[in-house]
Z-matrix of the N, CA and C atoms (Angstrom, degrees):
N
C 1 1.434
C 2 1.518 1 112.11
N 3 1.293 2 113.47 1 165.13
C 4 1.465 3 121.37 2 178.54
C 5 1.518 4 109.76 3 -101.10
N 6 1.319 5 115.68 4 149.76
C 7 1.459 6 121.07 5 171.05
C 8 1.522 7 108.08 6 -128.20
N 9 1.323 8 115.58 7 152.59
C 10 1.459 9 121.81 8 -174.22
C 11 1.518 10 110.07 9 -122.10
N 12 1.323 11 115.50 10 134.89
C 13 1.456 12 122.87 11 176.09
C 14 1.520 13 107.12 12 -132.41
N 15 1.309 14 116.73 13 148.10
C 16 1.461 15 120.50 14 176.77
C 17 1.517 16 110.19 15 -116.41
N 18 1.324 17 114.60 16 141.25
C 19 1.462 18 123.49 17 176.71
C 20 1.529 19 107.09 18 -108.32
N 21 1.329 20 116.62 19 132.24
C 22 1.463 21 121.72 20 177.52
C 23 1.515 22 107.87 21 -117.64
N 24 1.339 23 116.61 22 115.95
C 25 1.472 24 121.98 23 -178.86
C 26 1.536 25 111.14 24 48.25
N 27 1.333 26 116.40 25 48.78
C 28 1.469 27 124.53 26 176.53
C 29 1.527 28 114.52 27 70.56
N 30 1.335 29 118.24 28 12.94
C 31 1.464 30 121.73 29 176.11
C 32 1.530 31 108.71 30 -122.50
N 33 1.321 32 117.21 31 136.24
C 34 1.455 33 121.27 32 178.52
C 35 1.526 34 110.28 33 -63.76
N 36 1.338 35 116.51 34 131.73
C 37 1.464 36 120.48 35 175.50
C 38 1.523 37 108.58 36 -77.34
N 39 1.317 38 117.15 37 123.34
C 40 1.458 39 122.72 38 176.93
C 41 1.525 40 106.65 39 -101.04
N 42 1.323 41 115.91 40 95.96
C 43 1.458 42 120.56 41 -169.59
C 44 1.514 43 114.53 42 -93.54
N 45 1.325 44 118.83 43 -4.25
C 46 1.459 45 120.23 44 -178.52
C 47 1.525 46 111.67 45 -58.99
N 48 1.327 47 117.31 46 -36.40
C 49 1.461 48 121.37 47 -177.47
C 50 1.522 49 111.44 48 -93.61
N 51 1.324 50 117.94 49 -0.28
C 52 1.453 51 122.81 50 -170.30
C 53 1.529 52 110.18 51 -102.88
N 54 1.321 53 117.93 52 113.09
C 55 1.451 54 121.26 53 179.86
C 56 1.518 55 113.93 54 -81.60
N 57 1.337 56 118.51 55 -11.51
C 58 1.463 57 121.60 56 -178.02
C 59 1.516 58 113.61 57 -91.81
N 60 1.330 59 117.12 58 -24.33
C 61 1.463 60 119.88 59 -175.10
C 62 1.522 61 110.15 60 -121.64
N 63 1.333 62 114.92 61 145.79
C 64 1.456 63 120.35 62 -176.50
C 65 1.521 64 109.21 63 -148.94
N 66 1.335 65 117.51 64 138.88
C 67 1.459 66 122.46 65 174.61
C 68 1.522 67 107.83 66 -109.25
N 69 1.324 68 115.90 67 122.04
C 70 1.464 69 120.62 68 176.50
C 71 1.520 70 108.57 69 -75.03
N 72 1.321 71 117.77 70 120.48
C 73 1.463 72 120.50 71 176.84
C 74 1.532 73 110.46 72 -78.70
N 75 1.318 74 116.66 73 -5.71
C 76 1.463 75 121.65 74 174.47
C 77 1.529 76 110.92 75 -80.00
N 78 1.346 77 116.05 76 -45.56
C 79 1.473 78 121.20 77 -175.10
C 80 1.518 79 113.81 78 -113.31
N 81 1.334 80 117.74 79 -20.18
C 82 1.459 81 121.30 80 -174.36
C 83 1.508 82 113.38 81 86.30
N 84 1.337 83 117.73 82 -3.72
C 85 1.463 84 121.15 83 -178.59
C 86 1.524 85 111.46 84 -67.16
N 87 1.321 86 115.16 85 142.22
C 88 1.460 87 122.50 86 173.74
C 89 1.521 88 107.55 87 -99.01
N 90 1.333 89 116.36 88 126.08
C 91 1.458 90 121.80 89 178.57
C 92 1.523 91 108.28 90 -113.10
N 93 1.342 92 115.87 91 134.62
C 94 1.461 93 121.57 92 178.19
C 95 1.519 94 107.78 93 -124.72
N 96 1.319 95 116.34 94 123.21
C 97 1.461 96 121.18 95 176.22
C 98 1.524 97 108.31 96 -93.31
N 99 1.306 98 116.93 97 132.38
C 100 1.465 99 123.23 98 177.41
C 101 1.531 100 111.39 99 53.00
N 102 1.323 101 115.27 100 76.94
C 103 1.466 102 121.80 101 -179.59
C 104 1.528 103 109.71 102 -59.14
N 105 1.325 104 115.20 103 135.46
C 106 1.457 105 122.46 104 179.76
C 107 1.525 106 109.65 105 -119.32
N 108 1.328 107 118.34 106 161.81
C 109 1.466 108 120.33 107 179.52
C 110 1.530 109 113.35 108 -54.25
N 111 1.324 110 117.71 109 -30.96
C 112 1.471 111 120.08 110 -179.96
C 113 1.530 112 112.36 111 -70.78
N 114 1.346 113 118.00 112 -10.52
C 115 1.462 114 121.72 113 178.58
C 116 1.527 115 112.47 114 -84.51
N 117 1.320 116 117.71 115 -11.19
C 118 1.463 117 121.58 116 -178.86
C 119 1.521 118 109.83 117 -66.64
N 120 1.318 119 115.99 118 132.17
C 121 1.469 120 121.27 119 179.20
C 122 1.512 121 110.68 120 155.48
N 123 1.310 122 116.47 121 -162.65
C 124 1.460 123 122.57 122 -177.90
C 125 1.527 124 110.81 123 -104.84
N 126 1.328 125 115.69 124 131.19
C 127 1.457 126 123.40 125 179.26
C 128 1.523 127 109.10 126 -113.25
N 129 1.324 128 116.09 127 132.75
C 130 1.457 129 122.14 128 179.38
C 131 1.523 130 109.07 129 -129.66
N 132 1.329 131 115.67 130 130.32
C 133 1.464 132 120.97 131 179.46
C 134 1.530 133 109.37 132 -91.45
N 135 1.328 134 115.85 133 136.44
C 136 1.460 135 122.09 134 175.09
C 137 1.524 136 107.54 135 -118.58
N 138 1.338 137 115.79 136 121.85
C 139 1.465 138 121.85 137 179.45
C 140 1.523 139 107.48 138 -105.60
N 141 1.336 140 115.58 139 127.82
C 142 1.465 141 120.79 140 -177.50
C 143 1.518 142 109.61 141 -120.04
N 144 1.337 143 114.97 142 133.56
C 145 1.459 144 121.31 143 173.09
C 146 1.516 145 107.31 144 -105.90
N 147 1.335 146 116.56 145 113.70
C 148 1.466 147 120.45 146 179.92
C 149 1.519 148 110.56 147 -65.07
N 150 1.340 149 116.69 148 -37.80
C 151 1.461 150 120.74 149 -178.29
C 152 1.524 151 111.78 150 -65.28
N 153 1.324 152 116.63 151 -42.99
C 154 1.469 153 120.99 152 -179.33
C 155 1.524 154 112.06 153 -85.75
N 156 1.344 155 116.33 154 -8.04
C 157 1.463 156 121.00 155 -176.13
C 158 1.524 157 110.79 156 50.33
N 159 1.349 158 114.54 157 49.59
C 160 1.458 159 120.41 158 -175.92
C 161 1.524 160 109.65 159 -143.12
N 162 1.328 161 116.72 160 142.72
C 163 1.464 162 123.01 161 176.61
C 164 1.519 163 109.47 162 -121.40
N 165 1.330 164 115.02 163 146.13
C 166 1.460 165 121.04 164 175.66
C 167 1.518 166 107.56 165 -125.51
N 168 1.312 167 115.49 166 132.58
C 169 1.466 168 122.02 167 -178.36
C 170 1.522 169 108.66 168 -105.01
N 171 1.327 170 116.73 169 126.78
C 172 1.461 171 121.33 170 178.96
C 173 1.517 172 111.10 171 -80.98
N 174 1.326 173 116.51 172 178.31
C 175 1.467 174 120.35 173 178.09
C 176 1.523 175 110.11 174 -74.86
N 177 1.327 176 118.22 175 152.42
C 178 1.457 177 120.31 176 177.31
C 179 1.528 178 111.22 177 -68.52
N 180 1.324 179 115.46 178 141.48
C 181 1.460 180 122.16 179 176.83
C 182 1.520 181 107.89 180 -117.43
N 183 1.330 182 117.71 181 118.73
C 184 1.467 183 119.11 182 -178.92
C 185 1.517 184 112.04 183 -78.18
N 186 1.326 185 116.50 184 142.61
C 187 1.458 186 122.65 185 172.16
C 188 1.516 187 107.04 186 -115.54
N 189 1.332 188 116.07 187 125.20
C 190 1.459 189 121.44 188 177.77
C 191 1.520 190 108.26 189 -125.56
N 192 1.324 191 117.05 190 156.83
C 193 1.460 192 121.86 191 177.09
C 194 1.518 193 109.65 192 -96.88
N 195 1.324 194 115.25 193 136.44
C 196 1.456 195 120.41 194 173.79
C 197 1.510 196 107.41 195 -92.56
N 198 1.296 197 116.98 196 133.24
C 199 1.469 198 121.09 197 -178.88
C 200 1.532 199 111.78 198 -103.38
N 201 1.349 200 116.81 199 -1.39
C 202 1.460 201 119.94 200 -176.52
C 203 1.530 202 113.13 201 -90.30
N 204 1.325 203 117.54 202 -0.53
C 205 1.460 204 120.84 203 178.07
C 206 1.513 205 114.49 204 77.41
N 207 1.340 206 117.83 205 2.54
C 208 1.463 207 121.10 206 179.60
C 209 1.518 208 108.92 207 -83.01
N 210 1.334 209 115.68 208 132.27
C 211 1.462 210 120.25 209 -176.80
C 212 1.526 211 113.31 210 -73.39
N 213 1.314 212 118.77 211 -24.99
C 214 1.460 213 119.69 212 -176.61
C 215 1.520 214 110.05 213 89.28
N 216 1.320 215 116.40 214 -156.16
C 217 1.467 216 120.00 215 -173.01
C 218 1.520 217 113.71 216 -78.91
N 219 1.332 218 118.69 217 -13.88
C 220 1.459 219 120.50 218 -177.29
C 221 1.517 220 110.67 219 -107.84
N 222 1.309 221 116.03 220 132.07
C 223 1.454 222 119.72 221 171.80
C 224 1.518 223 107.62 222 -104.99
N 225 1.324 224 118.15 223 153.93
C 226 1.461 225 119.67 224 179.81
C 227 1.529 226 111.05 225 -58.17
N 228 1.312 227 116.62 226 138.28
C 229 1.459 228 122.20 227 176.78
C 230 1.521 229 108.02 228 -154.50
N 231 1.305 230 116.03 229 161.15
C 232 1.454 231 120.97 230 177.01
C 233 1.526 232 107.68 231 -95.90
N 234 1.296 233 117.00 232 126.70
C 235 1.463 234 123.37 233 -179.13
C 236 1.517 235 107.70 234 -110.22
N 237 1.307 236 116.28 235 111.91
C 238 1.463 237 121.07 236 -179.71
C 239 1.515 238 108.48 237 -123.79
N 240 1.314 239 116.95 238 127.71
C 241 1.458 240 121.55 239 179.58
C 242 1.523 241 109.88 240 -127.03
N 243 1.318 242 116.68 241 50.94
C 244 1.449 243 119.70 242 178.39
C 245 1.524 244 109.04 243 -79.53
N 246 1.316 245 117.68 244 139.94
C 247 1.466 246 118.62 245 172.45
C 248 1.527 247 108.89 246 -66.47
N 249 1.345 248 115.95 247 156.56
C 250 1.460 249 118.69 248 -179.53
C 251 1.523 250 111.27 249 -60.22
N 252 1.322 251 116.74 250 -37.08
C 253 1.456 252 121.74 251 178.62
C 254 1.515 253 108.88 252 -133.60
N 255 1.314 254 116.97 253 133.24
C 256 1.463 255 121.66 254 176.72
C 257 1.522 256 107.91 255 -119.30
N 258 1.326 257 116.29 256 124.68
C 259 1.459 258 121.04 257 179.71
C 260 1.521 259 109.12 258 -104.85
N 261 1.309 260 115.75 259 142.49
C 262 1.461 261 120.58 260 177.30
C 263 1.521 262 108.46 261 -148.95
N 264 1.316 263 114.94 262 144.82
C 265 1.466 264 119.72 263 175.79
C 266 1.515 265 108.92 264 -74.59
N 267 1.325 266 115.76 265 146.80
C 268 1.460 267 121.23 266 179.12
C 269 1.531 268 109.27 267 -56.47
N 270 1.330 269 116.04 268 130.95
C 271 1.456 270 121.65 269 179.27
C 272 1.521 271 114.00 270 87.78
N 273 1.344 272 118.22 271 -6.32
C 274 1.460 273 120.30 272 179.06
C 275 1.530 274 109.82 273 -89.50
N 276 1.322 275 116.33 274 170.55
C 277 1.461 276 122.02 275 179.01
C 278 1.519 277 110.01 276 -105.73
N 279 1.320 278 116.24 277 145.81
C 280 1.458 279 122.77 278 176.66
C 281 1.514 280 107.40 279 -127.34
N 282 1.342 281 117.00 280 135.07
C 283 1.455 282 121.49 281 179.61
C 284 1.521 283 108.62 282 -113.79
N 285 1.333 284 117.11 283 123.45
C 286 1.458 285 123.01 284 175.54
C 287 1.514 286 108.04 285 -115.95
N 288 1.332 287 116.66 286 140.67
C 289 1.461 288 121.08 287 -179.67
C 290 1.525 289 109.16 288 -111.33
N 291 1.325 290 115.76 289 132.07
C 292 1.462 291 122.76 290 176.15
C 293 1.524 292 106.77 291 -140.21
N 294 1.330 293 117.57 292 127.83
C 295 1.457 294 120.74 293 -176.14
C 296 1.515 295 110.97 294 -131.08
N 297 1.314 296 116.68 295 143.02
C 298 1.452 297 121.93 296 168.36
C 299 1.526 298 105.25 297 -93.98
N 300 1.314 299 116.33 298 116.29
C 301 1.461 300 120.66 299 -176.94
C 302 1.512 301 110.31 300 -97.00
N 303 1.305 302 116.81 301 148.80
C 304 1.446 303 122.39 302 176.99
C 305 1.503 304 109.45 303 -169.09
N 306 1.298 305 116.03 304 -179.40
C 307 1.458 306 119.76 305 178.71
C 308 1.503 307 108.41 306 -140.64
C-alpha cells in the first residue's frame, strides 16, 4: 500500500496533534479547516510505497490568502464518498471520511 505525508516549507507536517488539518490516506489529499495566516507557504506531497521501499516527492504547491473576500472557483460543498454498503466484522473498527470542502 501507499502512504501519504505532506511537507510544509521543508518541514514534515505532524498532523496527529492537529485538529485543523488532516491527510486522507485514501486519496492523499490534505484538508485544512479554517485557513489561518500561519498556513501560508509551500506544501509538497510525499508518496511512499512500503513494498517498493521507495518515496516520490511531488512539486511544491503554494498556498496564499486572498484578502478580497472572493471565494475563487470553489464554493463550499459537502463531499461524501461512502460506499453503498460497508461490511465490518463484529467488534472491528470502520473509518468513514466526510469533508466539507471550500476555498
